[in-house]
C-alpha positions in Angstrom: 12.2 155.5 132.0 10.4 157.6 134.6 11.3 160.8 132.8 9.8 159.4 129.6 6.5 159.0 131.4 6.3 162.7 132.3 8.1 163.0 135.6 10.8 165.6 136.1 14.3 164.2 136.3 15.7 164.0 139.8 18.3 166.4 141.0 21.9 165.5 141.0 23.0 164.3 144.5 26.3 166.0 143.8 24.9 169.6 144.1 26.0 171.4 147.3 22.4 171.7 148.6 22.2 167.9 148.8 25.8 167.4 149.9 25.1 169.6 152.9 21.7 168.2 153.7 21.6 166.4 157.1 21.2 162.6 156.8 17.8 162.8 158.6 16.5 165.0 155.8 17.4 162.5 153.2 15.9 159.7 155.3 12.7 161.7 155.6 12.5 162.2 151.8 13.0 158.5 151.2 10.4 157.7 153.9 7.7 160.2 153.1 8.5 161.2 149.5 8.9 164.7 148.1 7.1 166.4 145.2 6.2 163.7 142.6 8.4 161.1 144.3 6.3 158.8 146.5 7.5 157.7 149.9 9.0 154.2 150.3 8.3 153.5 154.0 6.1 150.5 153.0 8.6 149.0 150.6 12.0 149.7 152.3 12.6 148.9 155.9 14.2 151.7 158.1 17.6 149.9 158.3 17.8 149.7 154.5 16.8 153.3 154.2 19.7 154.3 156.4 22.0 152.0 154.4 20.8 153.8 151.2 21.7 157.2 152.8 25.1 155.9 153.8 25.8 154.6 150.3 24.7 158.0 148.8 27.2 159.8 151.1 30.0 157.5 149.9 29.1 158.2 146.3 29.1 161.9 147.1 32.5 161.7 148.7 34.0 159.6 145.9 33.4 162.4 143.4 36.0 164.7 145.0 38.3 162.0 146.5 42.1 162.6 146.2 44.9 160.2 146.7 45.7 161.9 150.0 42.3 160.8 151.3 43.2 157.1 151.1 44.9 155.7 154.2 48.6 155.0 153.5 48.4 151.2 154.1 45.5 151.0 151.7 47.2 153.1 149.1 50.3 150.8 149.3 48.0 147.8 148.7 46.4 149.4 145.7 49.7 150.5 144.2 51.0 146.9 144.5 48.1 145.6 142.3 49.0 144.7 138.7 48.1 147.5 136.2 
């Protein structure tokens, strides 16, 4: 919807530049904004902003996850689930 109103599409969070960005940089962007993106310091409390950054990191990691990354006890539990 935002792109339809003339804004540029946001970058993919899966590009190396954003994968390697320190969490504080991402927090600052959410807080103060960047380019056409406004800051969200008034709408999103700091603890929620950190939670958003943590969730983003989990999504980034999930894109390249391998079976070997899963702890063995958790892998056994998953394999026991019905298909």
